[in-house]
GUPAMI-129257 format. One line per field, with one value per residue (C-alpha): chain; residue in three letters; z, x, y; residue number from 1. Coordinates in pm, 1 decimal. Each point is the difference from the previous one (the first is absolute). Example, Ala and Ser with C-alpha at 12.3 -4.5 7.8 and 13.67 -1.06 7.14 Angstrom:
2
ch (A:A)
aa (ala:ser)
w (780.0:-66.0)
u (1230.0:137.0)
v (-450.0:344.0)
i (1:2)
END
This chain:
509
ch (A:A:A:A:A:A:A:A:A:A:A:A:A:A:A:A:A:A:A:A:A:A:A:A:A:A:A:A:A:A:A:A:A:A:A:A:A:A:A:A:A:A:A:A:A:A:A:A:A:A:A:A:A:A:A:A:A:A:A:A:A:A:A:A:A:A:A:A:A:A:A:A:A:A:A:A:A:A:A:A:A:A:A:A:A:A:A:A:A:A:A:A:A:A:A:A:A:A:A:A:A:A:A:A:A:A:A:A:A:A:A:A:A:A:A:A:A:A:A:A:A:A:A:A:A:A:A:A:A:A:A:A:A:A:A:A:A:A:A:A:A:A:A:A:A:A:A:A:A:A:A:A:A:A:A:A:A:A:A:A:A:A:A:A:A:A:A:A:A:A:A:A:A:A:A:A:A:A:A:A:A:A:A:A:A:A:A:A:A:A:A:A:A:A:A:A:A:A:A:A:A:A:A:A:A:A:A:A:A:A:A:A:A:A:A:A:A:A:A:A:A:A:A:A:A:A:A:A:A:A:A:A:A:A:A:A:A:A:A:A:A:A:A:A:A:A:A:A:A:A:A:A:A:A:A:A:A:A:A:A:A:A:A:A:A:A:A:A:A:A:A:A:A:A:A:A:A:A:A:A:A:A:A:A:A:A:A:A:A:A:A:A:A:A:A:A:A:A:A:A:A:A:A:A:A:A:A:A:A:A:A:A:A:A:A:A:A:A:A:A:A:A:A:A:A:A:A:A:A:A:A:A:A:A:A:A:A:A:A:A:A:A:A:A:A:A:A:A:A:A:A:A:A:A:A:A:A:A:A:A:A:A:A:A:A:A:A:A:A:A:A:A:A:A:A:A:A:A:A:A:A:A:A:A:A:A:A:A:A:A:A:A:A:A:A:A:A:A:A:A:A:A:A:A:A:A:A:A:A:A:A:A:A:A:A:A:A:A:A:A:A:A:A:A:A:A:A:A:A:A:A:A:A:A:A:A:A:A:A:A:A:A:A:A:A:A:A:A:A:A:A:A:A:A:A:A:A:A:A:A:A:A:A:A:A:A:A:A:A:A:A:A:A:A:A:A:A:A:A:A:A:A:A:A:A:A:A:A:A:A:A:A:A:A:A:A:A:A:A:A:A:A:A:A:A:A:A:A:A)
aa (met:ser:tyr:val:ile:glu:met:asn:asn:ile:arg:lys:glu:phe:pro:gly:ile:val:ala:asn:asp:asn:ile:thr:leu:gln:val:lys:lys:gly:glu:ile:his:ala:leu:leu:gly:glu:asn:gly:ala:gly:lys:ser:thr:leu:met:asn:val:leu:phe:gly:leu:tyr:gln:pro:glu:lys:gly:asp:ile:val:val:arg:gly:glu:lys:val:lys:ile:thr:asp:pro:asn:val:ala:asn:asp:leu:gly:ile:gly:met:val:his:gln:his:phe:met:leu:val:asp:lys:phe:thr:val:thr:glu:asn:ile:ile:leu:gly:asn:glu:pro:ser:lys:phe:gly:arg:ile:asn:ile:lys:lys:ala:ala:lys:glu:val:glu:glu:ile:ser:asn:arg:tyr:gly:leu:arg:val:asp:pro:tyr:ala:lys:ile:glu:asn:ile:ser:val:gly:met:gln:gln:arg:val:glu:ile:leu:lys:thr:leu:tyr:arg:gly:ala:glu:ile:leu:ile:phe:asp:glu:pro:thr:ala:val:leu:thr:pro:gln:glu:ile:gln:glu:leu:ile:asn:ile:met:lys:met:leu:val:lys:glu:gly:lys:ser:ile:ile:leu:ile:thr:his:lys:leu:lys:glu:ile:met:ala:val:cys:asp:arg:cys:thr:val:ile:arg:arg:gly:val:gly:ile:gly:thr:val:asn:val:ser:glu:thr:asn:pro:asp:lys:leu:ala:ala:met:met:val:gly:arg:glu:val:asn:phe:ser:val:glu:lys:asn:pro:ala:thr:pro:lys:glu:thr:ile:val:ser:ile:lys:gly:leu:thr:val:asn:asp:ser:arg:gly:val:thr:ala:val:lys:asn:leu:ser:leu:asp:phe:lys:ala:gly:glu:ile:ile:gly:leu:ala:gly:val:asp:gly:asn:gly:gln:ser:glu:leu:ile:glu:ala:ile:thr:gly:leu:arg:lys:val:glu:ser:gly:thr:ile:ser:leu:asn:gly:lys:asp:ile:thr:asn:leu:lys:pro:arg:lys:val:thr:glu:ala:gly:leu:gly:his:ile:pro:glu:asp:arg:his:lys:tyr:gly:leu:val:leu:asp:phe:thr:ile:gly:glu:asn:ile:val:leu:gln:thr:tyr:tyr:gln:gln:pro:tyr:ser:lys:asn:gly:ile:leu:asn:his:ser:glu:met:tyr:lys:lys:ala:lys:ala:leu:ile:glu:asp:phe:asp:val:arg:thr:pro:ser:glu:tyr:thr:pro:ala:arg:ala:leu:ser:gly:gly:asn:gln:gln:lys:ala:ile:ile:ala:arg:glu:val:asp:arg:ser:pro:asp:phe:leu:ile:ala:ala:gln:pro:thr:arg:gly:leu:asp:val:gly:ala:ile:glu:ser:ile:his:arg:arg:leu:val:met:glu:arg:asp:lys:gly:arg:ala:val:leu:leu:met:ser:leu:glu:leu:asp:glu:val:leu:asn:val:ser:asp:arg:ile:ala:val:ile:tyr:glu:gly:glu:ile:val:asp:ile:val:asp:ala:ala:gln:thr:asn:glu:arg:glu:leu:gly:leu:leu:met:ala:gly:gly:lys:lys:glu:lys:glu:gly:glu:ala:gln)
w (27.5:-122.5:234.4:-97.3:407.5:225.2:321.6:157.4:380.0:49.7:408.9:70.0:334.0:210.5:321.0:263.2:-220.8:-343.6:-211.7:-276.9:110.1:-350.6:-186.7:-323.0:-261.0:-354.4:-254.4:-319.2:-324.1:3.5:288.5:326.5:293.7:356.0:287.6:291.0:350.1:351.3:76.9:42.2:-157.8:-246.6:-291.6:-44.5:42.2:-259.6:-258.1:116.8:-67.4:-357.9:-62.2:118.2:318.1:227.9:-92.1:155.2:203.9:-188.4:-283.2:-372.7:-282.1:-311.1:-286.3:-265.2:-9.4:140.1:345.5:11.6:279.3:101.6:144.7:-0.3:-131.3:-329.6:-118.0:146.3:-309.9:-226.6:34.6:-47.3:414.1:113.8:352.0:101.2:365.4:258.2:120.2:-348.1:-74.1:-202.4:48.3:108.0:-184.3:-365.6:-263.4:-65.3:-294.0:150.5:271.8:-293.9:-121.3:325.4:1.7:-427.5:-125.9:-406.6:-85.5:-268.0:44.1:356.8:8.0:73.3:-219.1:159.3:-307.3:-106.3:351.0:62.3:-371.3:90.8:372.0:-155.4:-254.4:250.6:212.7:-251.7:-133.2:389.8:16.2:315.0:-50.8:123.2:-147.0:-66.8:188.8:273.6:342.7:229.3:290.4:-142.2:-102.6:193.3:161.1:-265.5:-292.5:197.7:10.4:-418.7:-19.1:191.0:-230.6:-314.3:121.9:15.9:-350.3:-123.4:64.2:-199.8:316.8:-128.9:377.3:216.8:421.3:184.1:356.7:175.8:-288.9:136.2:369.4:-73.4:-234.3:-66.9:-90.7:-369.6:-11.5:99.5:-261.8:-237.9:98.6:-59.9:-361.2:-38.4:128.5:-258.1:-258.4:84.1:-29.0:-283.5:-186.3:124.7:313.5:325.9:323.8:360.8:281.9:340.5:186.7:297.1:-130.3:-116.9:-199.7:-232.6:27.4:-157.1:-240.4:-158.6:72.5:-177.2:261.7:334.9:240.3:348.3:294.9:375.9:174.9:-270.2:-81.2:-351.8:123.8:-360.9:-355.9:-89.9:-333.9:109.7:-232.8:259.9:339.4:187.4:243.3:387.5:-163.9:-133.4:336.3:218.2:-221.1:54.9:395.3:115.0:129.2:-104.4:-35.7:123.6:-298.5:179.9:276.3:362.6:153.7:247.5:-105.9:82.7:330.8:-72.5:268.3:41.7:-293.1:90.2:-345.5:-176.8:-298.3:-91.6:-341.3:-124.5:-304.2:-96.8:-277.6:-202.7:-78.4:-297.3:218.2:-158.9:222.6:122.4:261.9:3.5:298.5:123.6:341.0:163.7:351.4:143.5:287.9:220.2:-71.7:-333.7:-345.3:-278.2:-345.6:-253.4:-346.5:-289.0:-315.6:54.9:-63.8:199.2:317.2:192.4:25.9:91.0:240.8:180.6:-44.0:173.0:271.1:97.4:-25.4:-296.2:-252.8:80.7:52.5:-228.2:212.0:306.0:275.7:151.6:355.8:159.2:378.3:-46.8:-63.3:-279.9:-161.6:-415.9:-120.6:359.4:-71.5:-62.1:308.9:185.6:-151.1:76.4:362.9:-31.9:-67.2:-336.9:-186.5:-412.8:-172.8:-304.7:-391.4:-52.6:198.7:-138.0:-13.8:314.1:246.9:-9.9:24.3:-199.1:126.9:367.1:108.3:2.8:424.2:-38.5:-208.3:240.1:230.9:-181.3:90.7:390.1:-10.9:164.7:311.7:305.7:20.1:-356.5:114.7:302.9:4.2:-341.7:-27.1:-189.7:205.3:-353.0:219.8:122.7:-372.5:-127.8:265.4:-93.5:-373.1:17.8:195.7:-310.2:-219.7:137.1:53.4:-373.7:-180.4:-158.7:-157.1:13.2:78.4:328.8:192.5:-113.6:-358.2:-214.7:-144.1:-344.9:50.4:69.6:-275.4:-82.6:199.7:285.2:12.7:-4.1:301.6:164.3:-20.3:99.5:284.7:119.0:-69.6:140.9:337.7:97.8:-37.3:-91.8:96.8:-436.0:-225.7:-352.6:-213.3:-380.2:-216.4:300.6:-183.6:-318.1:-63.5:251.6:-35.4:78.7:289.2:141.8:-151.2:230.5:297.6:-69.1:-40.3:343.4:149.1:-147.9:161.6:328.4:34.7:-126.6:294.0:251.2:-126.9:-224.6:-316.9:-270.2:-389.1:-229.8:-351.4:-263.2:-360.5:27.1:2.6:170.0:273.6:71.3:-35.8:230.0:282.8:14.7:197.1:-206.5:-302.8:-149.0:-355.3:-120.8:-304.4:-130.3:340.7:145.5:175.4:-233.5:223.9:359.4:-51.9:192.1:-41.0:37.7:-242.8:-283.7:-271.0:-254.4:-281.9:194.4:171.1:-395.2:-88.0:304.7:-52.9:-386.6:127.0:-57.2:254.7:203.3:-140.7:207.2:135.1:-257.7:-313.6:-163.6:142.5)
u (29.3:92.5:-19.0:8.1:115.8:143.2:89.0:214.9:79.7:37.6:104.4:-59.2:102.0:-39.6:167.8:-216.2:-198.9:7.0:-228.5:40.8:79.8:123.8:-317.9:-77.5:-229.5:-93.7:-223.2:-105.2:-14.1:-377.1:-129.5:-80.3:154.5:-88.8:239.8:-214.0:80.7:-81.1:128.8:387.2:-3.8:294.8:-153.8:91.7:314.7:36.1:-124.6:231.6:258.6:-155.7:-23.4:399.8:-98.6:142.7:304.4:-20.4:231.0:-39.3:-226.8:38.7:-282.5:-50.1:-172.4:-134.9:232.2:330.6:98.6:66.1:119.3:-271.8:233.2:-214.5:-336.3:116.1:146.6:-421.7:-74.9:220.2:-64.6:-396.9:-112.9:-197.2:-136.9:-368.5:42.0:-185.2:75.8:-6.4:321.8:-131.1:50.2:-326.3:74.4:132.0:-211.1:-103.6:237.0:244.7:0.3:5.9:337.4:175.2:352.0:-91.5:-21.8:-27.2:212.2:140.5:290.7:-115.0:-319.9:-270.8:-273.2:-278.2:-264.3:131.1:42.7:-365.8:-97.8:146.4:-127.2:-342.2:68.0:105.6:-320.5:-231.0:138.3:-22.2:-317.8:120.9:-157.6:254.8:2.1:362.1:2.9:-190.9:167.0:89.7:-171.9:-324.8:-66.7:-142.9:198.8:-81.8:70.7:403.3:13.0:-48.9:246.9:209.1:-86.5:22.9:406.0:76.3:-142.8:185.4:315.9:-87.9:-96.1:-79.1:56.3:-250.4:-15.2:-302.7:35.8:-307.2:-158.3:-377.1:88.3:-135.6:-249.7:-383.6:-201.4:-22.5:310.0:115.1:-186.6:137.1:373.6:-150.0:-76.1:360.6:192.8:-175.3:60.2:339.2:61.7:-203.5:246.6:325.3:49.1:81.0:-112.1:74.9:-239.4:49.5:-308.7:-162.6:-381.9:-114.7:-282.1:213.5:261.3:-291.3:-155.6:293.9:304.3:145.1:202.8:136.8:319.0:-102.5:290.1:-13.2:204.7:312.8:-52.8:-121.8:-365.5:-45.8:-73.1:-443.6:-195.5:-240.4:-299.1:65.5:-12.0:-234.8:23.9:-65.3:349.1:189.8:-103.5:127.1:303.0:115.7:-55.9:73.0:-382.9:-380.5:-117.8:-383.0:-87.5:-327.0:8.8:-143.4:-212.8:-357.7:-254.7:84.0:-189.6:46.0:-7.0:74.6:54.6:358.4:85.0:-273.0:70.1:-254.1:-43.6:365.0:177.3:365.3:169.4:277.3:351.5:-166.4:-237.7:-248.4:-304.6:63.6:-236.4:-279.2:-247.5:103.1:-198.6:122.8:0.7:198.3:-59.6:163.4:65.8:-101.1:246.4:-144.0:107.1:87.4:-54.4:60.2:176.3:347.8:-30.1:-323.2:76.9:90.5:354.5:-69.2:-248.9:240.7:255.1:-295.8:-63.1:355.2:135.4:157.0:-207.2:-199.4:-353.4:-201.4:-312.6:-177.3:103.0:197.4:-38.1:127.7:-104.8:-198.8:320.2:3.2:327.3:-78.0:315.6:234.4:333.7:75.1:155.4:-308.0:-197.4:188.7:6.2:-401.5:-54.8:95.7:259.4:43.4:193.3:18.4:-40.4:346.2:215.4:339.1:-154.9:-140.0:33.8:364.9:327.7:230.4:297.8:-78.6:-0.5:-249.3:-13.4:-31.6:-273.8:-188.0:2.2:-67.9:-373.3:103.8:437.2:-77.3:-177.7:117.2:150.3:139.9:114.8:61.4:34.9:67.0:243.7:-18.2:28.4:145.8:-42.7:-356.6:-92.9:200.5:-114.0:-365.8:86.6:149.4:-295.9:-244.5:241.3:-81.0:-366.3:-76.6:306.5:196.1:266.0:287.3:370.9:-74.4:-178.3:310.4:-47.1:-103.7:-349.0:77.8:220.8:-381.1:-179.8:-297.7:-262.3:280.9:-41.6:-367.0:-31.4:238.5:-273.5:-286.2:181.0:56.4:-334.6:-227.7:260.6:-151.6:-364.4:-160.4:-353.6:14.9:184.2:36.8:132.4:83.1:77.2:151.2:88.0:121.7:352.3:-67.6:-5.8:-306.9:129.4:111.5:-382.0:-175.7:183.0:-109.4:-313.2:-32.1:191.7:-283.1:-269.0:179.5:-7.6:-363.2:-65.9:158.7:-260.1:194.8:-167.5:196.0:-14.4:142.4:64.1:123.0:-35.0:-7.3:-377.4:78.7:138.1:-261.9:-221.5:163.4:70.9:-239.4:-343.7:-138.0:128.2:27.3:-18.4:157.3:-33.2:69.6:77.8:-319.3:-157.5:-248.4:-81.9:63.6:-71.3:28.0:353.7:-178.5:-312.8:191.2:285.2:228.8:-214.1:-247.5:260.6:212.9:-395.3:37.8:328.4:-73.0:-280.8:-262.0:-252.5:-64.4:-267.7:-304.9:-141.1:-145.5:196.8:205.6:296.0)
v (-15.6:321.4:287.5:398.3:42.5:-240.6:128.6:-293.5:-65.4:376.7:134.8:332.2:99.3:315.1:127.5:-288.3:-178.8:-208.6:132.9:-205.7:-354.3:-250.3:127.2:-111.5:184.6:-155.8:209.2:-96.6:269.8:110.8:-98.3:192.8:-143.6:111.1:12.0:-90.7:113.6:121.4:357.9:-29.5:-319.7:135.1:41.9:360.3:-65.9:-283.7:178.9:298.8:-253.6:-61.8:401.5:26.7:189.4:-228.5:-271.4:-313.4:-198.7:-308.3:-145.0:94.6:126.8:-96.9:202.2:-147.9:-298.1:208.8:62.7:322.1:258.1:307.7:269.1:244.6:72.2:167.5:-379.8:-89.7:248.1:-124.9:-406.3:148.5:-37.4:246.6:60.6:189.8:103.8:-43.8:420.4:153.5:138.8:323.9:393.0:162.7:314.5:-135.7:-89.0:-399.4:-12.9:235.9:-296.3:-271.8:86.5:119.7:-108.7:-133.5:337.2:56.5:322.3:102.2:276.6:3.7:38.5:-224.7:-25.2:-8.6:-3.3:-352.9:-142.3:47.9:-154.0:-265.9:-42.2:48.8:-280.1:-239.0:91.1:-83.5:-293.5:-155.7:155.7:198.9:335.6:227.8:370.9:67.0:369.6:0.9:55.0:-294.4:218.6:21.1:-358.2:-289.1:-235.7:-292.6:219.5:34.1:-318.6:-40.2:272.4:-220.5:-275.5:230.3:35.3:-340.7:-51.3:310.6:-164.5:-323.9:-221.6:-347.0:-156.1:242.3:-19.5:144.7:69.6:-28.1:153.8:12.7:87.5:382.8:-33.4:23.9:-300.0:109.0:95.6:-339.0:-131.1:209.1:-122.5:-373.8:107.3:202.3:-292.2:-271.0:240.2:64.5:-424.8:-36.4:236.6:-247.7:153.4:-218.4:159.2:-73.3:109.3:84.0:-15.2:-192.7:23.9:-308.1:118.9:130.6:-284.4:-219.1:273.2:110.5:-283.5:-272.8:-153.6:138.3:-65.1:27.6:118.3:-6.7:177.3:32.7:-375.6:-130.7:-295.0:-42.7:86.8:-95.2:19.9:241.1:-233.3:-250.8:146.1:277.1:278.1:-211.8:-201.3:289.5:180.2:-308.4:-29.5:391.4:-40.4:-324.8:-29.8:-4.1:315.0:130.5:245.3:41.9:280.5:-182.7:272.5:-0.5:213.9:374.6:171.8:325.9:293.0:395.6:201.4:36.3:225.1:254.3:168.9:206.2:242.5:-23.9:183.5:-92.4:80.8:-170.6:136.2:209.0:192.2:-246.8:-123.8:-365.0:-47.8:150.5:53.6:-335.0:-121.0:-307.1:-181.4:-234.4:-241.0:-190.4:-379.2:51.4:-27.9:207.9:-40.1:253.7:-100.0:201.7:20.4:174.7:406.3:14.0:184.0:-263.1:135.6:334.6:-73.7:-214.3:247.4:303.0:-317.4:14.9:342.7:4.5:177.2:311.7:-37.5:296.5:-67.8:-221.2:-165.0:-320.0:-108.7:-254.3:-116.6:315.1:234.6:196.9:-137.1:239.1:142.3:-86.5:-82.8:-366.2:-78.3:168.6:-239.3:-280.3:89.0:23.9:-379.5:-77.4:-209.3:-1.7:-298.8:247.2:-82.5:94.0:-161.0:188.0:425.6:-95.3:-299.1:-23.8:201.2:-229.2:98.1:-49.7:-382.0:-204.4:55.4:369.0:-48.1:-171.7:248.0:273.9:89.1:-31.4:99.8:315.8:-201.7:-212.1:-217.1:36.7:417.5:214.5:368.6:-13.3:-299.5:-282.8:-345.0:-207.0:-380.2:37.7:119.8:-318.7:-215.2:78.3:-4.9:-358.5:-116.5:125.1:-110.0:-379.1:83.5:40.7:-200.6:314.7:-155.7:190.8:-106.6:277.3:302.9:157.2:-46.2:290.8:26.4:11.8:-302.2:-260.2:-110.5:220.9:-312.5:66.1:360.8:-24.3:-293.0:262.6:338.2:-267.5:-82.4:332.8:111.2:-290.5:-5.8:304.9:-119.0:343.2:39.3:39.4:-166.8:80.7:-241.9:112.9:-261.3:-189.9:-371.1:142.2:-169.2:-232.2:-408.9:-190.9:-124.3:375.4:88.6:-270.7:195.8:319.3:-59.1:-215.6:334.3:209.7:-168.1:-61.9:325.8:60.0:-235.5:189.9:248.7:191.2:179.4:-97.8:163.3:-212.6:97.0:-203.0:-26.1:-362.7:-141.9:-319.7:146.5:279.4:-278.7:-226.7:199.3:280.5:8.2:287.8:151.7:351.3:80.4:298.8:126.1:364.3:102.1:-112.9:-302.2:-149.0:-246.1:-190.2:-389.4:-288.3:-235.0:-308.7:121.2:108.5:-121.9:117.0:67.5:216.9:169.2:47.5:128.8:287.5:107.6:75.7:216.1:-223.7:-126.4:-300.4:-252.2:-30.2:-275.0:-293.6:190.5:-249.4:-56.1)
i (1:2:3:4:5:6:7:8:9:10:11:12:13:14:15:16:17:18:19:20:21:22:23:24:25:26:27:28:29:30:31:32:33:34:35:36:37:38:39:40:41:42:43:44:45:46:47:48:49:50:51:52:53:54:55:56:57:58:59:60:61:62:63:64:65:66:67:68:69:70:71:72:73:74:75:76:77:78:79:80:81:82:83:84:85:86:87:88:89:90:91:92:93:94:95:96:97:98:99:100:101:102:103:104:105:106:107:108:109:110:111:112:113:114:115:116:117:118:119:120:121:122:123:124:125:126:127:128:129:130:131:132:133:134:135:136:137:138:139:140:141:142:143:144:145:146:147:148:149:150:151:152:153:154:155:156:157:158:159:160:161:162:163:164:165:166:167:168:169:170:171:172:173:174:175:176:177:178:179:180:181:182:183:184:185:186:187:188:189:190:191:192:193:194:195:196:197:198:199:200:201:202:203:204:205:206:207:208:209:210:211:212:213:214:215:216:217:218:219:220:221:222:223:224:225:226:227:228:229:230:231:232:233:234:235:236:237:238:239:240:241:242:243:244:245:246:247:248:249:250:251:252:253:254:255:256:257:258:259:260:261:262:263:264:265:266:267:268:269:270:271:272:273:274:275:276:277:278:279:280:281:282:283:284:285:286:287:288:289:290:291:292:293:294:295:296:297:298:299:300:301:302:303:304:305:306:307:308:309:310:311:312:313:314:315:316:317:318:319:320:321:322:323:324:325:326:327:328:329:330:331:332:333:334:335:336:337:338:339:340:341:342:343:344:345:346:347:348:349:350:351:352:353:354:355:356:357:358:359:360:361:362:363:364:365:366:367:368:369:370:371:372:373:374:375:376:377:378:379:380:381:382:383:384:385:386:387:388:389:390:391:392:393:394:395:396:397:398:399:400:401:402:403:404:405:406:407:408:409:410:411:412:413:414:415:416:417:418:419:420:421:422:423:424:425:426:427:428:429:430:431:432:433:434:435:436:437:438:439:440:441:442:443:444:445:446:447:448:449:450:451:452:453:454:455:456:457:458:459:460:461:462:463:464:465:466:467:468:469:470:471:472:473:474:475:476:477:478:479:480:481:482:483:484:485:486:487:488:489:490:491:492:493:494:495:496:497:498:499:500:501:502:503:504:505:506:507:508:509)
END
């Protein structure tokens, strides 16, 4: 059997950790090959070795039958290997075309021919059904579009083998479907794709074969047509995983948060939340369902003090918290797992231990008379790292060095441990594997059962249906309906999310 890529017995070490322990990966030409594993299992590390960002301690790489040494990403590009990173490598202020040609600019007599490049970008874009405007600025386009720009960047450089690192982690369900169609189109054109993911549904929908890694060790490669999500999950985490959330019916009590007539603008000054009213009761999880960009992010930013409220009020435990500073809101009894973990969740250059006490470092026992008590801080961090299974060499490791999923677990540990009266969980399981998702869902239900109010905002409809007690559907900045999670389904929610009306009893289902 001839393979387009062979990675044989790859070993990659970092101080105190073996990230890849003699892993073998073989990819056929024209296939979509999934690389599956828990957060921190070593998937991205292995692909960074293939892309030349890391050098392995042991093992060899064979591309199209020839043994190669990939010393940096330029060598990978020359071999026709392109990588679409989990966290996009784009310059916000540049146009699509400027980003795509960066480092590979077509020039004549020292002048860059943007028109020629834009034409070429448009041709490639149309050929693969990417529909990207070559002159749009990155800061003005959606996350899904930005990802297409990353794909275009690799195609512009002539990539035949594409590595997608967690490509759907930040996409809406509609964008995920579009991406799946794009991947199928690329493979039809003769490209080969390696898909790093832990979304089993996507593997079943689009992949030919799947290689599983667990804690840095290769577990095996299977044909997707001969397996199922339960088997893949067990291979990935080493045990059976329960996909349904076990919980007793909610017993809501007093109102913890009351939002009345809230109006909030987006970054462009356009109204994103319109005269919205919503109450959250103790002992209940309310899911917020909506197509991305319908005001849910602005609503959460307004509640947490990250965005100005134009009109209306927000009260928490009877106290008006409208337009208070984030720390004051936190001290009033709010916890926030933010949608964007890098922007609002972590200080990447701080250690993971420092990040875990970000909300409490100025309080005792972590601080006295303005002097930090580092031993108490790191003692607390160590306990939470163990409790929430944050995979890190130590509590002194910079947050930047952790995998995206483990960064997320650290944020969740920090916010849930404080057990705030009102917990906002925005996309809490984005980028997490099935084992971690199961654990996070259990934690949210535990908080509910302690008598806390929980707001779950997720673009994953099955997550909203599974975890929530009631679901508030947001459309164009307004709550169009609140439904009982046990009495609805994806079809009905999808209709409401698109601005439609709920079907009445007795109508055709």
